[in-house]
N, C-alpha and C positions, 0 to 999 in steps of 0.2 A: 418499609418491609417489616411490619410487625410479626413477630413469632407467635402467632395464634396456634391452636391445636391442629389446624388443617396443615399449616406450613410445617410445624415441627414434625408431624407424621410423614409428610413428603420428604423432609430432609433425611429422617430416620430410614425410610425405605431406600432412598438413594445411596446412603452411607453403607448399607449392607450389601450393596451391589459391587463389592470390590473384587478386582481380579489381581493376578500376579503382575505387579508393575514392571518387573525386570523383564518379563517376556513380552509386554504389550506397550512399553513406553513409546516406541515409534508410532504406532497406530494412534495412541492418545494424543501425541504431539501434533500429528497431522490434523486430527479432529479439532484441536484447540485452535490451531492456525486457521482452519477454515471457518470455524464459528466466530471467533472473536476478532479477527482481522476487519478493518473497516471497509464496508462496501462503497463508500464515497469519500472524497477528500473535504474536510471541513475547511472553513475559510482562513483559518490562521496559517501563515506561511510556515514551511518547514523545509528542511534540506538535510541530506546526509552528508557527514564528514568522516574522514578516516584517519586514524593514527597509524603510521606505518612503522613497525618495528623491524628489527633485523630477521626475525623468523616468522613474523605473522602481521596481520592488519587487524585492528580494532575499529569496528564502525559504530558510529552513534548518529542519532537523529536529533536535530536542533529544532526547537519549536520557539518562535517569537510571538509575543502577545499582540493581537490586533493589527498584524502587518506593520508593526512599528520598526523603524530602522535604528533608532537611537539605542544606545547601551541600556541594558537592564542587568540587575543582579542574576546570578546563575544558580540553578538547581541541577546538580549532577545526579541523575536518577538511575538505580539498578532495578530492574524489574523481578517480580517474584516468579514462582513456578517450581520450587523445590530444586532449584540448581539444574532441573532435568527439562522443564517447559518454559515457555514464554520467549517473546522476542521484542524487538522495537515495534513490530507491525501489531502484535496483540496487545501491546500497551499504548498504541498510537492514541486512542481516544482519551484515556486517562491523562497522558502526558500533555495533550492539548488543553484539557480541562485545568490542569494545574497551571499551564502557562497563563491562560486566560484569567483564572480566578486570582492569582497572586501577582500579576503583571511582571513576570520573571521569564527569562530565557531558561528553558528546560532542555538539558542535554540527556537523552535517554541511550545508555551504553548497551551495545549488542554483544555481551561477553559470551565465551565459548560455554557450551552445555555439557553436563555429564549425561550418561557415562562415557560418551566419546572422549570427553576431556574432563578428567577427574581432578579434584581438588590437588593443587590450589590453582589450576590453570585459569578458570573463570574469574577467580579473585586476582590473579595476575593482571588480566585484561583491565578489570576495574581500577586496580591500583595504577597501572601504567597511564590509563586514560586520564584519571584524576590528577596525577602528578603532572602530566604534560600540560593540562589546562591551567593548573596553578602557576606553572612556570611561564606560560604564555598568556597570563590574564590580561596584560596591557593590549594584547591584539584583540581581545573581546571587549575592550573598553571598560574593565572592571579592576578592582583590586583583589587580592586573594581573600580578604575579609568578606568580600560580597559573594563568595561561593559557599553554597550549602549542599551538603551530601544527604541523599535521601533514598529509601527503598522500601519495598513491602515485602513481609514474609522472608524468603531466602534473600531477597534484595536488601531488606533491612540488615539481615546477617552480614551481607557483603559491605554494606555501608560502615557498619560497626567495626569489621576486620579492616577496612581500608583505613579508617581513622587511626586504629592501633598500629598498622604498618607504617603509616606516614610519621607518627611520633617515634616509632622504634627505629626508623631509618634516617632520622634527623631531618625530614622534610617539613614543609609548612603544614600544619593541621588547620583545616577550615574552622571558622568560628562557630558554625552551627551544623547540626546533623539532625535529621527527622527519621525515626525508625518506626515504621507501621507495622504492627504485630510481628516483630522480628523473631526469627530462631536464634537463640543464644546458647543453648544447653545441649549436651550430647545424649541424654537419656530420656526416653520417652515411654518407659513401661509403666504399668500400674503401680509398682513398687518404688517409682522414683519419687522425688521430693516435692513434685508440683501437683497440687489437688486438681488444677484445671486439666490436667492430662486424664485423670480418672473421671472428672465430671463431664467433660466435653469431647473425649477421645473416641466416641463411637457414633454419635448421632447427628453430627453437623457437618457432613461432607468431608472436612479434612479430618481424618481419623488418626489416632495415635500409631496404628499400623502403617498407614500411608506416610507418615513423617519418618518412621523408621525405614521404610522403603526407600524414600527420597535420599536419606543420609546414606544408606548402604550403597546406593548408585553413585553418590558424590565422593565418598572417601576413596583414597588410593591404598590405604592400609589401615588396619586397626588402631594404630597410634595416633591416627589423624583425630579420633574422638577427644583426644587430650590436648590438641593443639589450639591455643587461644584465638588463632586465626579462623578456625573452624567453629569453635564454640566460645564466643567473647566472654561469656560469664565466667569461665574458669581461668581468665587471666589473672595472673598474680599482681599485676599493676594496671589500674584503670585511671591513673592520674593523668592530668594534662590532656584531656579529651575535649572535644567540642561542647558548647551548650547543646543540650540534647532534649528533643521532644519525643516521648514514647507514647504512641497510640496503640490500645489494646482493645479487643472485642470481648464482650462478656461470654459469649459461647465458643470461644476459641481455646483449643487445647494448648495453644502457645501463649496464652494470656499471662500466666504467672510468671514464666521465665522471662518475658519482655519487661513486666513490672520489676522483677527482681534485678534485671540488668540496669534499669533505671536507678533503683535504690543503691545498687552497688557503685554505679558512676557517682551518685551523690555522696556516698560515704567516702569515696576517693577525692572529694573536694570539687567536683564538677557541678556546674548549675544545670538542673534537670527539671523538666516538666512532664508529669505522667498524667495521661488522660485515658480512662477506659470508656468506650462507647457502649452503653447498656443496649440490650435487645439487638446485638449484632453479632454476625458469625465471621469467621475468617474469610478474607477476601472481599469484604464489603466495599472497600474503598474504590473498587472497579466499577460499582454500579453508577447509574446515571446520577448527576448532581441533585435531582429533585427528591431523592431519598433522604429521610430525615437524619439518618445515620451519617451519610455522606456530608450533608449540610453541617452537621455538628462537628465532625472531624475538620471540614474545611474552615470553620470558625476557629477553631483551636489552632490550626496551621497559620492562619492569618495573623492571630494574636502573637503567636511565637515568633513569626518572621519580622513583625512591624513594631511591637511594643516591647521596649527594653526590659520592663519589669513584669511581663505577662505571666500570670499564674492560672493554670486551669483549676476547675473544681477538684478537690482532693479525690484520689481514687478510693472507692469503697473495698475495704478489707485487702489492701496491698499485700502481696506475698514477699516476705524477706527470707532469703535463702541462707540458712545457717551452717549447713555442712554439705560439701560437694560430693558427688559420687566417688567412692573408693578413697575418701579422705583426702582428696587432692585440693 
């Protein structure tokens, strides 16, 4: 998917067709479900499981590679969609691709969506499911060290927040996490600290206005913007976190805050690999695997999961956050 002049012009035109997300999110959710849900079942076996809590049920879809019954390491995956959109159905194809490509069991969590369920309810679902899988890892034939957290966009935000919550509550923290163009910071105005918001926040489908709309639908109160479980980059302590892979996209407004989170984790003593996919926009990981950007990202993920000393190519012009909004 080369971003030639024609593609850039089309993206720019689509980006300017924005509407009020608060009034139309239900219709867009229905459209996304209709367009992205698979029309046929791929060959990999999958099944739905449920975690039953006192006040709710958290569902997840489990994918096994190549119909194999023997145990495999687990990826717990949280889907993107701005905390407002997405489901295990719309991410069916991507999760099957992940399972097949990396020979792992993928558990895709169907957490509650905003604005019907605002922060931190969706996060609580992700935390409860992860903690339950860790505690019952023997049932799945693995050790806790064989569990990796992962997510894209809002799902990357949730994976990072779950890792922080596990540490803060004294639970077991998984050995690895993979954050694909994660949202990590609460500010996405032009006067914010990240150049990528100004450079990429208007013409590449995911606009800075849309990010702000997503966050407004997700938060329960203004003070949530300064909660590290909502915006992990503002966490005062990022120590004792998993080995982390951060994948960003060149033309993504979230690019710099994702890379800044990786640098902050590294400064806190964690092992971090940061890889920027050039000529890519936000959401590219859901494209079919034959796209060069997806193949590149999958190669990096494979190295991170299987090679103990794996290092990706250095990120060009990594952004390092020096001062947080409001001096916090």
